[in-house]
C-alpha positions as CSV (number, residue, x, y, z in Angstrom):
1,M,116.5,96.4,114.9
2,T,112.8,95.6,114.5
3,S,111.3,93.3,112.0
4,D,111.9,93.1,108.2
5,L,109.6,95.4,106.4
6,S,109.9,93.6,103.1
7,P,106.5,91.8,103.2
8,I,104.6,95.1,103.2
9,F,106.3,96.5,100.2
10,K,104.2,95.5,97.2
11,A,104.6,96.1,93.5
12,Y,103.0,99.6,93.5
13,D,102.7,100.6,97.1
14,I,103.2,99.7,100.8
15,R,100.3,97.9,102.5
16,G,99.8,95.8,105.6
17,V,97.7,95.1,108.7
18,Y,98.0,97.7,111.5
19,P,99.8,97.4,113.9
20,D,101.0,93.8,113.2
21,E,102.7,94.5,109.9
22,L,102.7,98.3,109.7
23,D,103.1,100.4,112.9
24,E,104.5,103.7,113.9
25,G,108.0,102.4,114.1
26,A,107.8,101.2,110.6
27,A,106.3,104.5,109.5
28,R,109.3,106.4,111.0
29,R,111.8,104.2,109.2
30,I,109.9,104.5,105.9
31,G,109.7,108.3,106.4
32,A,113.5,108.5,106.9
33,A,114.2,106.2,104.0
34,F,111.9,108.1,101.6
35,A,113.5,111.4,102.7
36,G,116.9,110.0,101.9
37,F,115.7,108.7,98.6
38,V,114.2,111.9,97.2
39,P,116.3,115.1,96.5
40,S,113.6,117.5,97.7
41,D,113.9,119.3,101.1
42,Q,110.1,118.9,101.7
43,I,107.7,116.1,101.4
44,V,103.9,116.3,101.1
45,V,102.0,114.0,103.4
46,G,98.2,113.3,103.2
47,R,96.1,110.7,104.9
48,D,92.7,109.0,104.7
49,M,90.1,108.5,107.4
50,R,91.4,105.3,108.9
51,A,91.8,105.3,112.6
52,S,95.5,104.5,112.3
53,S,96.3,107.2,109.7
54,P,96.9,110.2,112.1
55,S,99.5,108.4,114.2
56,L,101.2,106.7,111.2
57,S,101.5,110.0,109.3
58,K,102.8,111.7,112.4
59,A,105.5,109.0,112.8
60,F,106.3,109.2,109.1
61,A,106.9,113.0,109.6
62,Q,109.2,112.2,112.5
63,G,111.2,110.0,110.2
64,V,111.4,112.6,107.5
65,T,112.6,115.2,110.1
66,S,115.2,112.8,111.4
67,A,116.7,112.8,107.9
68,G,117.0,116.6,107.9
69,K,113.9,117.4,105.8
70,S,110.4,118.8,106.5
71,V,106.8,117.8,105.9
72,L,103.9,119.7,104.3
73,D,100.9,118.2,105.9
74,I,97.8,118.5,103.7
75,G,95.6,116.7,106.2
76,E,92.7,114.3,105.6
77,V,92.4,114.1,101.8
78,S,91.6,111.8,98.9
79,T,94.5,110.1,97.1
80,D,94.0,112.2,94.0
81,T,94.2,115.3,96.1
82,C,97.6,114.1,97.2
83,Y,98.6,113.5,93.6
84,F,97.4,117.0,92.8
85,A,99.6,118.5,95.6
86,A,102.6,116.6,94.3
87,G,102.0,117.9,90.8
88,K,101.1,121.5,91.6
89,L,103.8,122.0,94.2
90,D,106.4,119.8,92.4
91,L,107.1,117.9,95.6
92,P,107.4,114.2,96.5
93,A,104.4,112.9,98.3
94,A,103.2,110.2,100.7
95,M,99.6,109.2,101.0
96,F,98.5,107.1,104.0
97,T,95.7,104.9,102.8
98,A,94.9,101.2,102.2
99,S,92.3,102.2,99.5
100,H,89.5,99.6,99.4
101,N,91.0,97.2,101.9
102,P,89.3,96.4,105.2
103,A,89.7,98.6,108.3
104,R,92.5,96.7,109.8
105,Y,94.8,97.6,106.9
106,N,96.8,100.8,106.2
107,G,99.5,101.6,103.7
108,L,101.4,104.2,101.7
109,K,101.2,105.4,98.2
110,L,104.5,107.2,97.3
111,S,105.2,109.5,94.4
112,L,108.1,111.7,93.3
113,A,107.9,115.4,92.6
114,G,105.3,116.1,89.8
115,A,103.2,113.1,90.9
116,V,105.6,110.7,89.2
117,P,104.7,107.2,90.5
118,I,107.2,105.0,92.4
119,S,106.9,101.2,91.9
120,S,109.1,98.3,92.7
121,D,110.9,99.0,89.4
122,S,111.5,102.6,90.1
123,G,112.5,103.1,93.7
124,L,110.3,101.1,96.1
125,V,113.0,98.4,96.4
126,D,115.6,101.0,97.2
127,I,113.3,102.6,99.8
128,R,112.6,99.2,101.3
129,D,116.3,98.4,101.7
130,R,117.0,101.8,103.2
131,A,114.1,101.4,105.7
132,N,115.3,97.9,106.7
133,A,118.7,99.3,107.5
134,L,117.4,102.0,109.8
135,E,116.2,102.3,113.3
136,V,114.5,105.7,113.9
137,P,113.5,106.7,117.5
138,E,110.6,109.0,118.3
139,G,111.5,112.6,118.0
140,P,110.3,116.0,116.8
141,A,108.5,116.5,113.5
142,D,109.1,119.6,111.3
143,V,105.6,120.0,109.9
144,T,103.8,122.9,108.1
145,E,100.1,122.5,107.4
146,R,98.3,123.6,104.3
147,D,94.7,123.1,103.1
148,L,94.6,122.4,99.3
149,L,91.0,121.2,99.0
150,S,89.5,124.3,97.4
151,E,92.4,124.5,94.9
152,Y,92.0,120.8,94.1
153,A,88.3,121.3,93.6
154,A,88.8,124.2,91.1
155,H,91.4,122.1,89.3
156,C,88.9,119.2,88.9
157,R,86.2,121.5,87.6
158,S,88.6,123.0,85.0
159,F,88.3,119.8,83.0
160,V,84.7,120.5,82.0
161,D,82.7,123.4,80.7
162,T,80.7,124.2,83.8
163,S,78.3,126.5,81.9
164,A,77.2,123.4,80.0
165,L,76.2,121.4,83.1
166,K,72.5,120.8,83.8
167,P,70.7,120.2,87.1
168,L,71.1,116.4,87.3
169,K,70.2,114.4,90.3
170,V,73.2,112.3,91.4
171,A,73.3,109.7,94.1
172,V,76.9,109.4,95.5
173,D,78.0,106.6,97.8
174,A,81.2,107.6,99.5
175,G,81.5,104.4,101.5
176,N,82.4,106.4,104.6
177,G,85.6,107.2,102.6
178,M,87.3,110.4,101.5
179,A,84.7,111.3,98.8
180,G,82.5,112.3,101.7
181,K,84.9,115.2,102.1
182,T,85.8,116.0,98.5
183,I,82.4,115.8,96.8
184,P,80.7,118.6,98.8
185,T,83.6,121.0,97.9
186,V,83.9,120.1,94.3
187,F,80.2,120.1,93.6
188,E,79.3,123.1,95.7
189,P,79.1,125.7,92.8
190,L,77.7,123.2,90.3
191,P,74.0,122.7,89.5
192,F,73.8,119.1,90.6
193,E,71.5,117.8,93.3
194,V,73.6,115.3,95.3
195,V,71.8,112.5,97.2
196,P,74.6,111.4,99.7
197,L,75.1,107.9,101.0
198,F,77.6,107.3,103.8
199,F,79.4,110.6,103.6
200,E,80.5,110.4,107.3
201,L,84.3,109.8,107.4
202,D,84.6,106.5,109.3
203,G,87.6,104.1,108.7
204,T,85.7,101.2,110.3
205,F,83.4,101.1,107.3
206,P,80.2,100.6,109.2
207,N,77.9,100.3,106.2
208,H,79.9,98.3,103.6
209,L,83.5,98.0,102.5
210,A,84.6,100.9,100.4
211,N,85.3,98.6,97.4
212,P,82.7,99.3,94.7
213,I,84.1,96.7,92.3
214,E,82.3,94.1,94.4
215,P,78.6,94.0,93.5
216,E,77.4,93.7,97.1
217,N,79.0,97.0,98.0
218,V,76.8,99.0,95.5
219,V,73.4,97.5,96.5
220,A,72.5,100.5,98.7
221,L,73.4,102.9,95.9
222,Q,71.4,101.0,93.3
223,A,68.4,101.1,95.6
224,K,68.8,104.8,96.2
225,V,69.0,105.6,92.5
226,V,65.7,104.0,91.9
227,E,64.0,105.2,95.1
228,E,65.0,108.9,94.4
229,G,64.7,108.8,90.7
230,C,68.3,109.8,90.2
231,D,69.9,110.4,86.8
232,L,72.8,108.2,87.9
233,G,74.8,106.9,90.8
234,M,78.5,107.1,91.6
235,A,80.4,104.9,94.0
236,F,83.9,105.9,95.2
237,D,86.4,103.6,96.9
238,G,87.9,104.4,100.3
239,D,90.6,106.9,99.1
240,A,88.3,108.2,96.3
241,D,90.7,107.8,93.4
242,R,88.3,105.4,91.6
243,V,84.7,105.9,90.6
244,F,82.1,103.4,89.5
245,L,78.9,104.4,87.7
246,I,75.3,103.1,88.1
247,D,72.8,104.2,85.4
248,E,69.3,105.4,86.0
249,R,68.0,101.8,85.9
250,A,70.4,100.8,88.7
251,Q,72.6,98.9,86.2
252,A,76.4,99.0,86.7
253,V,78.4,100.6,83.9
254,S,81.7,98.8,83.4
255,G,85.1,100.5,83.7
256,S,85.7,99.7,80.0
257,T,82.5,101.5,79.0
258,T,83.3,104.5,81.1
259,T,86.8,104.6,79.6
260,A,85.3,104.6,76.1
261,L,82.9,107.4,77.1
262,V,85.5,109.6,78.7
263,A,87.9,109.0,75.8
264,S,85.3,110.0,73.2
265,R,84.6,113.2,75.1
266,L,88.2,114.2,75.4
267,L,88.9,113.3,71.7
268,A,86.0,115.5,70.6
269,K,87.9,118.4,72.1
270,H,91.4,117.2,71.3
271,P,91.2,115.2,68.1
272,G,94.2,113.0,67.0
273,E,95.6,112.5,70.5
274,A,96.8,109.2,71.9
275,V,94.7,107.4,74.5
276,L,95.9,104.5,76.6
277,Y,93.9,101.5,77.7
278,N,95.0,98.4,79.6
279,L,94.9,94.9,78.1
280,I,91.9,93.7,80.1
281,C,89.7,96.5,78.7
282,S,87.0,95.6,76.3
283,W,87.6,95.4,72.5
284,S,85.2,98.3,72.3
285,V,87.6,100.7,74.0
286,A,90.2,100.6,71.1
287,E,87.4,100.7,68.6
288,V,85.8,103.8,70.1
289,I,89.2,105.6,70.4
290,E,89.8,105.0,66.7
291,E,86.2,106.0,65.7
292,S,86.7,109.2,67.7
293,G,89.9,110.1,65.8
294,G,92.3,109.1,68.5
295,R,95.3,106.7,68.6
296,P,94.7,103.7,70.9
297,I,97.8,102.4,72.8
298,R,97.6,99.2,74.8
299,T,99.4,98.9,78.1
300,R,100.0,96.6,81.0
301,V,97.7,96.7,84.0
302,G,98.8,99.0,86.8
303,H,99.2,102.7,87.4
304,S,103.0,102.9,87.3
305,F,103.0,101.3,83.8
306,I,100.2,103.5,82.5
307,K,101.8,106.7,83.8
308,Q,105.1,105.8,82.3
309,V,103.6,105.1,78.9
310,M,101.6,108.3,79.2
311,A,104.8,110.3,79.8
312,E,106.5,108.6,76.8
313,T,103.7,109.1,74.4
314,G,102.0,112.3,75.5
315,A,98.7,110.5,75.7
316,I,95.8,112.8,76.8
317,F,94.0,110.1,78.7
318,G,94.3,106.5,80.0
319,G,91.7,104.1,81.4
320,E,91.7,100.8,83.2
321,H,88.8,98.3,83.5
322,S,89.2,98.6,87.3
323,A,88.0,102.2,87.1
324,H,91.2,104.1,87.4
325,Y,91.2,107.0,84.9
326,Y,94.4,109.0,84.1
327,F,94.5,112.5,82.7
328,R,97.6,114.1,81.1
329,D,96.6,117.5,82.4
330,N,96.2,116.1,85.9
331,Y,100.0,115.5,86.1
332,R,99.3,112.1,84.4
333,A,97.7,111.0,87.7
334,D,94.4,109.1,88.1
335,S,91.3,110.9,89.4
336,G,87.9,109.4,90.0
337,M,86.6,113.0,90.6
338,I,87.7,114.3,87.2
339,A,86.3,111.2,85.4
340,A,83.0,111.8,87.3
341,L,82.8,115.4,86.1
342,V,83.5,114.4,82.5
343,V,80.7,111.9,82.6
344,L,78.3,114.5,84.1
345,E,79.2,116.9,81.4
346,A,78.5,114.3,78.8
347,L,75.1,113.5,80.3
348,S,74.3,117.2,80.5
349,T,74.8,117.6,76.8
350,F,73.0,114.4,75.8
351,D,69.3,114.2,75.1
352,G,68.6,111.0,77.0
353,P,69.5,108.9,80.0
354,L,72.9,107.5,80.9
355,S,71.9,104.0,79.8
356,E,71.4,105.4,76.2
357,L,74.5,107.5,76.4
358,V,76.7,104.5,77.1
359,R,74.9,102.0,74.9
360,P,77.1,102.6,71.8
361,F,80.2,101.8,73.9
362,D,78.9,98.6,75.5
363,R,79.3,96.1,72.6
364,Y,80.4,92.8,74.0
365,F,79.9,90.4,76.8
366,A,82.5,90.2,79.6
367,S,83.1,87.8,82.4
368,G,84.4,90.4,84.9
369,E,87.6,89.6,86.8
370,I,87.5,86.1,88.3
371,N,90.1,85.1,90.8
372,S,91.3,81.5,91.3
373,E,93.7,80.3,94.1
374,V,96.5,78.5,92.3
375,T,99.8,77.4,93.9
376,D,101.8,77.1,90.6
377,Q,100.6,80.3,88.8
378,Q,103.2,80.1,86.0
379,G,102.5,76.4,85.5
380,A,98.8,77.1,85.1
381,I,99.5,79.9,82.6
382,E,101.8,77.6,80.5
383,K,99.1,75.0,80.5
384,L,96.6,77.6,79.1
385,A,99.2,78.7,76.5
386,A,99.6,75.1,75.3
387,H,95.9,74.4,75.2
388,Y,95.1,77.6,73.2
389,D,98.2,77.6,71.0
390,D,96.0,78.2,67.9
391,G,95.0,81.7,69.2
392,K,97.0,84.9,68.9
393,Q,99.1,85.0,72.1
394,D,100.6,88.0,73.9
395,R,102.8,87.9,77.0
396,T,102.8,91.6,77.8
397,D,101.1,91.0,81.1
398,G,100.5,87.3,82.0
399,L,98.9,85.6,79.0
400,T,96.5,87.1,76.5
401,V,95.0,84.8,73.9
402,E,92.8,86.3,71.1
403,Y,90.4,84.7,68.6
404,E,88.1,86.2,66.1
405,D,85.0,86.0,68.4
406,W,86.5,85.9,72.0
407,W,89.6,86.6,74.0
408,F,91.0,86.2,77.5
409,N,93.8,87.4,79.7
410,C,95.1,85.4,82.6
411,R,97.7,87.0,84.9
412,A,99.1,86.4,88.4
413,S,98.4,88.6,91.4
414,N,101.4,90.6,92.7
415,T,100.5,89.9,96.3
416,E,98.5,86.7,96.6
417,P,98.6,83.1,95.2
418,L,95.8,84.0,92.7
419,L,95.3,83.9,89.0
420,R,93.0,86.6,87.6
421,L,91.0,85.8,84.6
422,N,89.2,88.3,82.3
423,L,87.3,87.1,79.2
424,E,85.2,88.7,76.6
425,A,83.1,87.4,73.7
426,R,80.8,88.6,70.9
427,T,77.8,86.7,72.3
428,E,76.7,86.0,75.9
429,D,76.5,82.2,75.3
430,L,80.0,82.1,73.9
431,M,81.3,84.2,76.9
432,T,79.7,81.8,79.3
433,S,81.0,78.6,77.7
434,K,84.5,79.9,77.2
435,R,84.6,81.3,80.7
436,D,83.7,77.9,82.2
437,E,86.1,76.2,79.9
438,V,89.1,78.3,80.8
439,L,88.3,78.3,84.5
440,G,88.1,74.5,84.4
441,L,91.6,74.4,83.0
442,I,92.9,76.8,85.6
443,R,91.3,75.0,88.5
444,E,91.8,71.4,87.6
445,G,95.2,71.3,89.4
């Protein structure tokens, strides 16, 4: 029996360094375990552009076959294409990707038939235990190939009125990730002029990490927007399930602001619907949902929680500050591509630039997510709870404390000894002072 696979099983997915933590032997065991866990006779398998993805997905297929089931290989795709396949075909799916992580990593995002997510609370632990009890030798793989890219592209375009789209100039940074493959197909019949950056699929990430949430990874895109006079810029992460916006002045648009914009657009077409937002989103998101005639529903951070609440409430849309955007009519799965198209439709029908379009939704001053290395995470949270006991406290996800003119959330990382702080205030000075105050308490030991 080879090593224990428990360390690579995280709260929402499987992720580790290749080949030290996740190798072909592990992939075979996980494939057999997943095949034993799901009732379907066939499993969809997709992969990103990482160098290790082809051999890992092949090994996974061998594991699935060893358990008496077959694989539908959809090839090199974005994660939201894999979710689309799981939803459209009503099959369980496995996507080989490590998203925005560096090149040495790889991993798996698993979902049930219909793109229902699997987390540690809904099956990952069972799959882990099954995999740890297995030893699967190399063997044949029962694989059928199918290209779903054009069907996925048509599905994404169905979320907007393509006749309303105008010839906008859009800089797109694919970060050498999967958007370099999906954007040309999705945008091909649309009137946009795409200015491509780093569309070559390359899992070594020679230009920058495909992690647009870090400011240094969008510098090239910001420069290109100004240089080419673009209407906006879009940056996708490695597996292209998240999108980050840059306005015509090269200023970043936050995930909260994008959530509010997309929510307002969908509610204009579907008034009265519920919309989800996670608890680190700006105050403005719930306000905009209400102003647009919707019902705001607050959730924990994380796709499995949001998708579960979306299923329970029938919400039409959900957004996270981290730039994950979920659509009910996309099998409740997240899609950076659909969010991008909704934004482009909004800009096409607005008489002004993106900076003016989003200004009504950008109302407060946010710290952004700040990580602190803390050994006793729960102890630090309790210290904050005691210090701010005069505020309105909520333990839905970590600790949220709310006052009349500012709020913060502090929660532990699922995978690292980190505390994550998000803080927002009505003025910039108050945000800065409270940010420094709370960080001081977290970091004083």
